[in-house]
DRENFIGU-506218 format. One line per 3 residues: number of its first residue (from 1); their letters; for each residue x, y, z of N, C-alpha, C, O. Coordinates in steps of 0.001 Angstrom, whole numbers, m for minus. Atoms other than C-alpha are relative to their C-alpha. Layout:
N
NUM) a) X:Y:Z:X:Y:Z:X:Y:Z:X:Y:Z  ...
END
This chain:
102
1) mpp) 820:m677:m180:m78:m111:m199:716:1153:265:1350:1077:1317  m660:m796:30:1445:3218:m758:210:902:749:m692:572:1518  531:m711:m919:1697:6055:1557:m969:997:m380:m917:1667:m1411
4) lis) 1154:m991:m70:m1398:8109:2226:700:1936:m187:m70:2775:m657  m306:m818:141:673:11170:2215:1734:219:m526:2555:m463:88  m1227:m251:1004:3973:12247:m37:961:1218:842:509:2244:1350
7) aft) m780:m1257:169:6846:14376:623:477:721:m396:1280:900:519  m369:m564:1317:8074:16740:m2177:515:743:530:120:1220:1594  m1175:m960:m107:10809:18760:m2135:259:729:m1491:285:77:m2534
10) dwr) 331:m877:1307:10906:21673:m4878:1787:505:m59:2357:818:986  m1355:m530:310:14493:22718:m6073:287:797:m1315:m137:816:m2470  m475:m1667:1225:16022:25714:m7992:1851:m557:m175:2537:m1186:631
13) cpa) m1505:m98:519:19706:25753:m9945:140:1914:234:m244:2801:m528  m879:m1468:m153:21308:29225:m8427:426:462:m1515:463:1682:m1680  m998:251:1224:22938:28916:m11878:m1139:787:m1111:m1226:2015:m1084
16) cgk) 738:m18:966:20357:29040:m14755:m1163:m394:265:m1836:m920:m621  1951:m58:m369:16698:28891:m12700:m394:m1191:m696:m1495:m888:m1156  206:1000:204:16377:25418:m13975:m967:m163:1622:m775:647:2530
19) tdr) 1190:283:m956:13257:23871:m11269:m110:m1521:m227:45:m2141:m1279  347:1697:m85:12539:20262:m10352:m392:m64:1202:m217:737:2121  772:683:m1527:10775:18428:m7650:234:m1540:90:196:m2454:m733
22) tae) 168:1844:297:11202:15165:m5979:m1003:m688:1319:m1764:m176:2140  1372:641:m1157:9139:12833:m3703:947:m990:650:542:m2141:809  m531:953:m612:11940:11251:m2016:457:391:1471:1490:1059:1529
25) srp) 154:m563:m1419:11540:11843:2217:1109:m3:696:1379:749:1632  m1310:75:m1105:14853:10614:3409:849:1514:m727:305:2166:m1618  m683:m1200:617:17731:13680:2623:589:m920:m1009:881:m2111:m1117
28) htr) m701:m32:1358:19074:14220:m634:478:1069:m291:549:2050:449  115:m1162:882:19871:16345:m3096:m191:153:m1480:m49:m982:m1935  317:290:1245:19156:16899:m6630:1461:1048:m1154:1713:2253:m1123
31) fhp) m734:m144:1166:21862:17208:m9635:m605:78:m1003:m1702:m465:m1138  99:m210:1603:21881:18359:m13393:814:m96:m523:1620:m773:115  m912:m304:958:24134:18995:m16189:m381:1704:m21:m1527:2049:m312
34) cpr) 564:m1485:m312:23775:22748:m15714:1062:465:m1410:2284:323:m1456  m378:m972:744:24328:24758:m18932:705:1259:373:1476:1735:m461  m580:m1915:m732:25472:28452:m16838:1220:m1163:466:2189:m572:943
37) mhg) m1184:931:m1163:27962:25607:m15223:1213:m1016:m626:2047:m1797:m168  m500:892:1035:29176:24289:m18451:180:m1695:m469:915:m2446:m1110  558:1433:483:27670:21186:m18653:289:m958:1550:m204:m2068:1755
40) lst) m154:745:m1039:28916:20146:m15209:m1496:m596:979:m2568:m63:1267  1098:328:m1047:26898:17946:m12911:m40:960:1332:824:1026:2206  m38:m1372:m895:25690:20986:m10764:m1162:m312:1278:m2272:m618:844
43) pmv) 707:m272:m821:23937:20983:m7328:m1000:823:m185:m818:1764:m957  1263:m756:40:20419:22411:m6911:m147:499:1082:863:267:1746  130:m465:m1130:19200:24120:m3977:m1509:306:995:m2134:1139:339
46) rag) 1679:222:m665:15664:24059:m1763:m281:1298:m862:537:2211:m975  794:m1361:337:13211:26696:m3619:18:529:1084:m306:m152:2057  440:m1185:m961:13203:29902:m1387:1209:156:653:1168:821:1688
49) taa) m1467:21:m537:17596:29314:m764:346:829:m761:157:711:m1972  m443:m1757:880:19139:33222:m1703:1278:m1371:156:1425:m1897:1259  m992:370:205:22289:31001:m3009:771:808:m1256:386:1749:m1950
52) klv) m732:m185:1443:25066:31215:m5704:747:m719:m341:1307:m1025:712  m785:1158:404:27153:28684:m7381:1329:487:m564:1311:1244:m1534  m1306:m1071:664:30958:29850:m8054:1087:m1895:m1111:1817:m2634:m450
55) lne) m1013:681:610:32924:27140:m10606:1710:172:218:2410:1019:m336  m1518:208:610:36527:26228:m10196:1018:m859:241:1263:m1752:1053  m1172:422:1338:39316:25533:m12353:896:m1015:1098:904:m1075:2328
58) rqd) m1334:436:m506:42063:23554:m11495:643:1183:231:56:2256:94  m977:m1263:m214:44959:25911:m10675:1747:m746:m312:2692:m255:m929  m1217:1145:610:47809:22760:m10922:452:m620:m1133:m352:m440:m2048
61) yvg) m78:341:1527:49219:21191:m13885:m872:m1973:347:m825:m2756:1295  699:916:351:47251:18292:m14694:414:m1366:m382:m43:m2411:80  m1043:1013:591:49963:16092:m16892:m1237:m1170:m213:m2245:m940:m880
64) kel) 625:984:759:48402:12498:m17092:m1209:m244:693:m2094:m1035:366  1487:398:m804:45748:12703:m14475:m1226:m433:m597:m1118:m486:m1822  1176:558:1200:42433:11447:m15923:m1034:958:977:m1330:344:2002
67) vrl) 73:m542:m207:40616:14513:m14831:m1413:509:m566:m1615:m54:m1642  1248:m378:m39:36860:16304:m15001:87:1418:m981:545:2480:m559  222:m1061:328:36196:18582:m17698:m749:739:m669:m1236:187:m1656
70) ddr) 1518:m563:804:33609:21092:m18977:m153:69:m1137:811:m361:m1770  m457:490:976:32686:21219:m21969:312:579:m684:99:302:m1864  m1159:m483:759:35043:23749:m22926:1801:m677:m102:2852:m129:m434
73) grp) m696:81:m262:37175:21389:m22243:1082:195:953:2205:m294:833  m1287:m781:m933:39149:23100:m19413:m657:m1391:1627:m1674:m1969:2013  170:643:m1043:39634:21209:m16426:m703:353:2170:m83:1029:2991
76) ams) 1351:m229:m999:36715:21320:m13095:735:m330:1293:1487:m1294:1148  m605:162:m1464:38052:21318:m9202:m1030:m135:675:m1272:m1119:1373  1477:341:m676:34915:21702:m7973:m1240:1056:220:m979:2202:m143
79) ist) 1462:m1339:448:31312:23946:m7828:m118:17:1324:m200:m1060:1914  m78:m429:m1237:31233:25902:m4383:m1938:424:177:m2409:1197:m657  1004:m620:m31:27583:26503:m3330:273:559:1538:674:2:2560
82) ird) 52:m146:m743:27215:29183:m1498:m898:723:795:m1284:1782:302  1003:m959:m175:24849:30537:665:65:990:1185:1243:1266:1411  m42:m679:m1266:24179:32779:3876:382:m674:1285:1224:m194:2043
85) dgq) m662:962:m1134:24501:29869:6555:1157:m917:m197:1249:m1985:407  m699:1121:476:27179:28235:5085:210:m307:m1703:m488:26:m2660  m450:581:1607:29231:26493:1863:m238:m1721:9:145:m2470:908
88) dav) m1038:1360:440:29457:23094:460:570:554:m1034:782:1697:m1439  m708:292:1487:31074:21534:m2627:396:m982:42:916:m1694:900  m48:1187:956:31054:19236:m5373:1264:m482:m279:1529:m304:m1468
91) vfa) m1820:304:240:34761:18070:m5458:18:m937:m1048:m598:m1986:m859  132:865:1398:35338:16469:m9167:1508:m483:123:2484:m20:m467  m1494:608:m148:38290:14322:m7977:808:m465:m1290:93:m385:m2288
94) pta) m1131:540:1218:41013:13034:m10648:m540:m1855:m214:m290:m2431:845  246:1428:247:39814:9111:m11792:1002:m597:7:1886:m205:m755  m960:287:545:42094:6740:m11241:m250:m1225:m859:m1313:m1663:m1298
97) saa) m72:1350:792:43446:3619:m13052:1454:m476:82:2555:m29:404  m936:975:m217:45197:854:m13279:225:m456:m1329:m501:m166:m2281  m783:617:1187:47564:m1181:m15866:486:m986:754:688:m917:1967
100) gdl) m702:1123:m269:49007:m4498:m15756:149:m637:m422:m648:m521:m1352  m540:1091:572:50477:m7513:m16975:m856:m1324:143:m368:m2088:975  530:1381:m13:47985:m10658:m17398:505:m809:m822:109:m1974:m863
END
């Protein structure tokens, strides 16, 4: 039997204005590929929350690391969500790889 009351959460992207609604009762965050953040997977905030997003590019040498590139081909380090009551970050860590002789 489905629950009689469902919990909806309305979301908004501070960068591009996209909105969405989820029906998950557990804690969660909605992400979307944002055109203003150059196609990177970007967090949305609860509707009504004042926030801004900052895309932080990698400042160090990439070398042979497999890093996340945005749609311009530039290496992304993180996206910071800045609100009045705090700050969060989505970090794009380099991807691990391995090679071996079999």
